[in-house]
C-alpha positions as CSV (number, residue, x, y, z in Angstrom):
1,M,9.3,2.6,10.8
2,L,11.1,-0.4,9.4
3,T,8.8,-2.1,6.9
4,V,9.9,-5.2,5.0
5,T,8.3,-7.8,2.7
6,T,10.4,-10.6,4.2
7,P,9.2,-12.6,7.3
8,S,12.3,-11.5,9.3
9,I,14.8,-8.7,9.4
10,E,18.4,-9.6,8.8
11,G,20.5,-8.8,11.9
12,K,17.5,-8.1,14.1
13,M,15.7,-10.4,16.6
14,I,12.0,-10.3,16.7
15,E,11.0,-10.0,20.4
16,T,7.3,-9.7,20.2
17,H,4.6,-10.3,17.6
18,Y,1.6,-8.0,17.8
19,G,-0.5,-9.4,15.0
20,I,-1.7,-8.4,11.6
21,V,-1.9,-4.8,10.7
22,S,-3.5,-3.3,7.6
23,G,-4.3,-0.1,5.7
24,D,-6.6,0.5,2.8
25,A,-7.1,3.3,0.3
26,I,-9.7,3.7,-2.4
27,V,-9.2,6.1,-5.3
28,G,-11.6,7.0,-8.0
29,A,-10.6,7.7,-11.6
30,N,-12.3,10.8,-12.9
31,M,-13.8,11.0,-16.4
32,F,-11.1,13.3,-17.9
33,R,-8.3,11.1,-16.7
34,D,-10.1,8.0,-18.2
35,V,-10.4,9.8,-21.5
36,F,-6.7,10.8,-21.7
37,A,-5.7,7.3,-20.5
38,R,-7.6,5.7,-23.4
39,V,-6.0,8.1,-25.8
40,R,-2.5,7.2,-24.5
41,D,-3.4,3.5,-24.7
42,V,-4.2,3.9,-28.4
43,I,-1.1,6.0,-29.3
44,G,1.3,4.5,-26.7
45,G,3.0,6.0,-23.7
46,R,2.3,5.9,-20.0
47,A,-0.8,7.1,-18.2
48,G,0.8,9.5,-15.8
49,G,-2.4,10.5,-14.1
50,Y,-3.2,6.9,-13.2
51,E,0.4,6.3,-12.1
52,K,0.3,9.3,-9.8
53,A,-3.1,8.3,-8.3
54,L,-1.9,4.7,-7.8
55,R,1.3,5.9,-6.0
56,A,-0.7,8.1,-3.7
57,A,-3.2,5.3,-2.9
58,K,-0.3,2.9,-2.1
59,Q,1.4,5.5,0.2
60,A,-1.9,6.2,1.9
61,A,-2.5,2.4,2.6
62,L,1.1,2.1,3.9
63,D,0.7,5.2,6.1
64,D,-2.5,3.8,7.6
65,M,-0.8,0.4,8.3
66,I,2.2,2.2,9.9
67,A,-0.2,4.3,12.1
68,E,-1.9,1.2,13.3
69,T,1.5,-0.4,14.1
70,E,2.6,2.6,16.1
71,Q,-0.6,2.5,18.2
72,L,0.2,-1.1,19.1
73,G,3.7,-0.1,20.3
74,A,5.5,-2.1,17.7
75,N,8.6,-0.7,15.9
76,A,8.6,-2.7,12.7
77,I,6.4,-4.5,10.2
78,V,7.4,-7.8,8.5
79,G,5.7,-9.7,5.7
80,V,4.3,-6.7,4.0
81,D,2.0,-7.4,1.1
82,L,0.3,-4.9,-1.2
83,D,-2.9,-5.9,-3.1
84,Y,-4.8,-4.0,-5.8
85,E,-8.4,-4.6,-6.6
86,A,-10.8,-2.9,-8.9
87,V,-14.0,-1.6,-7.2
88,G,-16.8,-1.0,-9.6
89,E,-15.9,0.5,-13.0
90,S,-14.0,3.5,-11.9
91,M,-12.4,2.9,-8.5
92,L,-9.3,1.1,-7.3
93,M,-8.6,-0.2,-3.8
94,V,-5.1,-0.7,-2.5
95,S,-4.6,-2.8,0.6
96,A,-1.4,-3.1,2.6
97,T,-1.1,-5.9,5.2
98,G,1.8,-7.1,7.4
99,T,2.7,-8.3,10.9
100,A,3.5,-5.7,13.5
101,V,6.6,-6.7,15.6
102,R,9.0,-5.3,18.1
103,V,12.6,-5.9,17.1
104,A,15.8,-5.4,19.1
């Protein structure tokens, strides 16, 4: 599935707009990962556990958006936007939105 952040696709003509599509994923941070992340914040370095969880949530949100697009019969998504939002004290929500289109 062709997925871009731009409003158009260079070299392609948009034939049909199907409307807004989206996907969401919520991940929880477990207690041990929180503790190790705080230790890394103090001594420096990257919080690998959080980064892995964030990548997985982002991919899940994109996969949901792509599945919705395929159900509509579209073959591309333009104007893709990813948003991240804290939910409570220990959860993160990733939302992916875009416009489903058919390109030639």
